[in-house]
C-alpha positions in Angstrom: 91.6 129.8 128.1 89.4 126.9 127.3 89.1 124.0 129.6 91.0 120.7 128.7 89.5 118.8 125.9 86.8 121.5 125.3 86.8 124.2 122.6 84.1 126.6 121.3 82.1 125.2 118.5 79.5 126.8 116.1 75.9 126.7 117.2 73.6 124.2 115.5 72.2 125.2 112.1 69.2 123.4 111.0 66.0 124.5 109.3 62.6 122.9 110.0 62.6 121.0 106.7 66.0 119.4 107.7 64.6 118.5 111.1 61.5 116.9 109.6 63.6 114.9 107.1 65.9 113.7 109.9 63.0 112.5 111.9 61.7 110.6 108.9 65.1 109.1 108.1 65.5 107.8 111.7 62.1 106.1 111.9 62.5 102.4 112.8 62.0 100.0 109.9 60.8 96.4 109.9 64.5 95.3 109.8 65.2 97.5 112.8 62.5 95.7 114.8 63.8 92.3 113.6 67.2 93.3 114.8 65.9 94.5 118.1 67.1 91.3 119.8 70.7 92.3 119.0 70.5 94.8 121.8 70.6 92.0 124.3 73.3 89.9 122.8 76.1 91.0 125.1 77.0 90.9 128.7 79.7 93.4 130.1 81.4 93.3 133.4 83.7 95.7 135.1 87.0 93.8 135.7 89.7 96.3 136.8 89.9 99.9 138.0 93.2 101.8 137.9 93.4 105.0 139.8 95.6 107.2 141.9 95.1 107.6 145.8 95.4 111.3 145.4 92.9 111.6 142.5 90.3 114.3 143.3 88.4 114.3 140.1 90.1 117.5 138.9 90.4 118.0 135.1 94.2 118.0 135.5 93.9 114.2 135.7 91.9 113.7 132.5 92.8 110.8 130.3 92.4 112.0 126.8 93.7 109.0 124.8 94.1 105.2 125.2 96.0 103.2 122.6 97.0 99.6 122.1 100.3 98.7 120.5 100.1 96.6 117.2 100.6 93.4 119.1 97.8 94.5 121.6 99.9 93.4 124.5 100.9 96.9 125.5 98.8 99.8 126.4 99.6 103.6 126.4 97.6 106.4 127.9 98.1 110.1 127.9 96.2 113.3 128.8 96.4 116.5 130.8 98.9 115.1 133.4 101.8 115.4 130.9 102.7 111.7 131.2 102.7 108.8 128.8 102.0 105.7 130.9 102.9 102.3 129.5 101.1 99.2 130.8 101.3 95.5 130.1 97.8 94.5 129.1 98.3 91.2 130.9 98.7 93.1 134.2 95.3 94.8 133.7 93.3 91.7 132.8 91.9 89.3 135.5 93.7 86.1 136.2 92.0 82.7 135.9 91.9 82.4 139.6 90.0 85.7 140.0 86.3 85.1 140.9 84.1 86.2 138.1 82.3 89.1 139.8 85.4 90.5 141.6 86.7 94.0 140.6 90.4 94.4 141.0 91.6 97.9 142.1 95.1 99.0 141.1 97.2 102.1 141.6 98.6 103.8 138.5 102.0 103.9 139.9 102.2 100.3 140.6 100.2 99.0 137.6 102.1 100.8 134.8 105.5 99.5 133.7 106.9 103.0 133.4 106.0 106.5 132.3 107.5 109.2 130.1 107.1 112.8 131.2 106.1 115.1 128.3 106.7 118.9 128.0 102.9 119.6 127.2 99.5 118.2 127.7 98.7 115.3 125.3 95.7 115.0 123.1 96.7 112.1 120.7 98.9 108.9 120.8 99.7 106.5 117.9 102.1 103.7 117.4 104.3 104.2 114.3 103.8 101.2 111.9 107.0 99.2 111.2 108.7 100.0 114.4 107.7 96.7 116.1 106.0 98.6 118.9 109.1 100.6 119.8 108.1 104.1 118.6 105.0 106.0 119.8 104.0 109.3 118.3 102.1 112.0 120.3 100.3 115.2 119.5 100.2 117.9 122.2 98.7 121.2 123.3 101.8 123.2 122.2 101.2 122.1 118.5 104.1 119.7 118.5 104.2 116.1 117.2 106.8 114.1 119.0 107.9 110.4 118.6 109.4 108.6 121.6 111.6 105.5 121.6 110.1 103.3 124.2 113.4 101.5 124.9 115.4 104.6 125.7 112.3 106.7 126.9 113.6 109.5 124.9 112.2 111.7 122.0 113.7 110.8 118.6 111.6 113.0 116.3 109.9 116.3 116.6 107.7 118.3 114.3 106.4 121.8 115.1 104.6 123.1 112.0 101.2 124.2 113.4 102.3 127.5 114.7 102.0 126.6 118.3 98.3 125.8 118.0 97.0 122.6 119.7 97.4 119.3 117.8 94.0 117.4 118.3 94.9 114.3 116.4 97.6 112.4 114.6 97.8 109.1 112.7 100.1 107.1 110.5 99.4 105.3 107.3 100.1 101.5 107.0 101.5 102.1 103.5 105.2 101.8 102.6 106.6 104.3 103.0 104.7 105.4 106.2 103.1 108.8 106.1 102.0 110.9 109.1 99.1 113.2 109.4 98.1 115.7 112.0 95.1 118.0 112.5 95.2 121.2 114.6 93.5 124.3 116.0 95.2 126.2 113.2 92.6 124.8 110.8 95.1 122.7 108.8 95.6 119.1 108.0 99.3 118.4 107.5 100.6 115.2 105.9 104.4 114.6 106.5 107.2 112.0 106.1 108.4 110.8 109.4 111.6 109.3 107.9 112.9 112.8 107.3 114.4 115.0 110.1 111.8 117.4 111.2 109.3 115.6 108.9 109.2 117.1 105.4 105.9 118.3 104.6 104.1 116.3 101.9 100.8 118.2 101.8 99.0 121.0 103.8 95.3 121.5 103.3 92.6 123.6 104.9 89.4 121.4 104.9 87.1 124.1 106.1 86.8 127.3 104.1 86.6 129.3 107.3 89.6 127.7 108.8 87.8 125.8 111.5 89.9 123.5 113.7 90.7 120.1 112.4 89.8 117.7 115.3 90.6 114.2 114.0 92.4 112.4 111.3 92.6 108.7 110.4 94.2 106.9 107.5 92.1 103.8 106.2 93.6 101.0 108.3 92.3 98.5 105.6 94.7 99.8 103.0 94.3 102.2 100.1 94.8 105.9 99.7 92.0 107.3 101.9 92.4 109.7 104.8 89.4 110.8 106.9 89.2 114.1 108.6 86.7 115.7 111.0 86.3 119.4 111.5 84.7 122.0 113.7 82.6 123.1 110.6 80.3 120.2 111.4 81.6 118.2 108.5 83.8 115.2 107.9 85.9 114.7 104.7 87.8 112.0 102.9 90.9 112.8 100.9 92.8 110.7 98.5 96.4 111.0 99.7 97.7 110.9 96.1 95.8 114.1 95.2 95.4 116.3 98.2 94.1 119.4 96.3 90.5 118.8 97.7 88.4 116.1 99.4 86.9 113.3 97.3 83.9 112.9 99.7 82.2 115.3 102.1 79.9 114.2 104.9 77.3 116.7 105.9 75.0 115.6 108.7 76.2 116.6 112.2 74.8 119.8 113.7 78.0 120.6 115.6 81.7 119.9 115.6 82.9 116.4 114.3 85.3 115.3 117.0 86.3 111.8 115.8 86.3 109.7 112.6 86.9 106.0 112.5 86.8 103.5 109.6 84.6 100.6 110.5 85.6 98.6 107.4 86.7 99.2 103.9 83.3 100.7 102.9 82.0 102.5 105.9 83.1 104.8 108.6 81.8 106.3 111.8 81.9 109.9 113.0 81.2 111.5 116.4 80.0 115.0 117.0 79.3 117.3 119.9 75.7 117.2 118.7 75.4 114.1 120.9 75.3 111.5 118.2 77.4 109.1 116.2 76.8 108.5 112.5 77.7 105.7 110.1 78.5 106.7 106.5 79.1 104.9 103.2 82.6 105.7 102.0 81.4 104.8 98.5 79.0 107.8 98.2 79.0 109.7 101.4 75.5 108.4 102.2 74.4 108.5 105.9 73.5 104.9 106.9 72.5 105.2 110.5 72.5 107.6 113.5 73.3 106.4 117.1 72.2 108.4 120.0 71.7 108.1 123.7 75.0 109.5 125.2 75.4 113.1 126.1 78.0 115.2 124.3 77.8 118.9 123.6 81.3 120.3 124.3 83.9 117.7 125.2 86.0 115.0 123.5 84.5 111.8 125.0 86.2 109.2 122.9 85.1 107.0 120.0 86.4 103.5 119.3 85.1 100.7 117.0 85.5 97.0 117.6 85.5 95.7 114.0 85.3 92.0 114.7 82.1 92.2 116.7 80.4 95.3 115.0 80.4 97.4 118.3 81.0 101.1 118.9 82.2 102.5 122.2 82.0 106.1 123.4 82.0 108.2 126.5 79.5 110.7 127.8 79.4 114.0 129.6 77.1 112.5 132.2 80.0 110.2 133.1 78.9 107.0 131.5 80.3 104.6 129.0 78.1 103.6 126.1 78.3 100.7 123.7 76.3 100.5 120.5 75.7 97.6 118.1 76.3 99.0 114.6 72.9 97.5 113.5 70.8 99.5 116.1 70.7 103.2 116.8 70.1 102.9 120.6 72.8 101.8 123.1 73.1 98.1 124.0 74.9 98.7 127.2 75.5 101.7 129.5 77.8 101.9 132.6 78.1 104.7 135.1 81.6 105.8 136.0 81.1 106.1 139.7 83.7 106.5 142.4 86.3 103.7 142.1 84.2 102.0 139.5 81.1 101.7 141.3 77.8 101.2 139.4 76.6 104.6 140.3 77.2 107.7 138.2 79.2 110.5 139.5 78.1 113.4 137.2 80.8 115.7 138.4 83.1 114.3 135.6 82.9 112.8 132.2 84.2 109.9 130.3 87.0 111.2 128.2 88.4 108.3 126.1 87.6 104.8 125.2 89.5 102.0 123.3 88.6 98.5 122.1 91.1 95.7 122.0 90.7 94.3 118.5 91.8 90.8 119.3 89.3 88.3 120.9 87.4 86.8 118.0 83.7 87.6 117.7 82.5 86.2 121.0 84.6 88.0 123.6 85.9 91.6 123.8 87.8 94.1 126.0 86.9 97.7 126.2 88.9 100.3 128.2 87.6 103.7 129.3 89.3 106.8 130.9 87.7 109.5 132.8 88.3 113.1 133.5 89.2 112.1 137.1 92.2 110.0 135.7 90.6 106.7 136.4 91.1 103.9 133.9 88.5 101.1 133.8 88.7 97.7 132.0 85.4 96.0 130.9 85.1 92.5 129.6 82.3 91.4 127.2 81.0 88.1 126.2 78.1 87.0 124.0 75.3 85.9 126.3 75.2 82.5 124.8 78.8 82.1 126.1 78.3 84.1 129.3 75.4 81.8 130.4 77.4 78.6 130.0 
């Protein structure tokens, strides 16, 4: 049985010509040197650490997913512990009276408003659009998609169409009517109608000819008919939900499994792979725009989140660090070790398993949350240095 948030992936497949071309493509340009200063625009500080007194760093505590509700005032986490924890964002942010450099330590049991026990380990959470933040969908290790009513704390929808194979990812469209999509170890992407009991299937596709696991799905949050998919065949795909017979775009550049796909804006998206890099792509023509490297990732899901207002990417790392990239520069602009109780040191016995940006905050301030394999949740506040120095 595979460890949590790991699974076997194909070995890298790259010939010398491809390697040489990749080196040439990633050579810094004059524009890159001009933008070098962007690496120093941000100042991040650790604000809050949420943990459990009994946490031992075991993988049974791994936080696999962090999600803000549409209002970004409520936060949900899930993972191996078979619990959905719901937090008020306000309770995790520092008060005005708190000294700037102080780190607040909280206990999960006291910090969260409530939790919902789930029948299986969780890999994905998404708020259902149009529910006013009341309905939260989950994907689990038993291959089931479940929706929970957060007022009654009870399941109100269940879909079990992946043959008991692990659901790695689910998402909802922002269209009307809302559509749901899930990707699974069974090698299928399924699109379904959550208004129907049991979720009538709208489409089922097998992106990889070899039936490799589908690891991530995301509808274009900027509107339109596009759905992005990442697979263990080292590729990402984009489908038009009106014609699901085959992908309209194929993104071929990762050497290993594509674990996450995220739309950055209406014309570009970012993918993450277990080849230890992120890649930005043009959604117009599947052209690779930039590669981001520095973090360690060769077998685990370490999270990927994009802060669209400020053009920043966040991801975890298997050396137990949080990484932030500016979309304009291929190297990280900030790295933080996930040491014991949020110390600056890096405890390499674990790994950072999830990250999530809060989208609100304008272009000068931001909030990044990260979860670890030890179950610890950390909150980081970022400010542009022109403001931070005031």
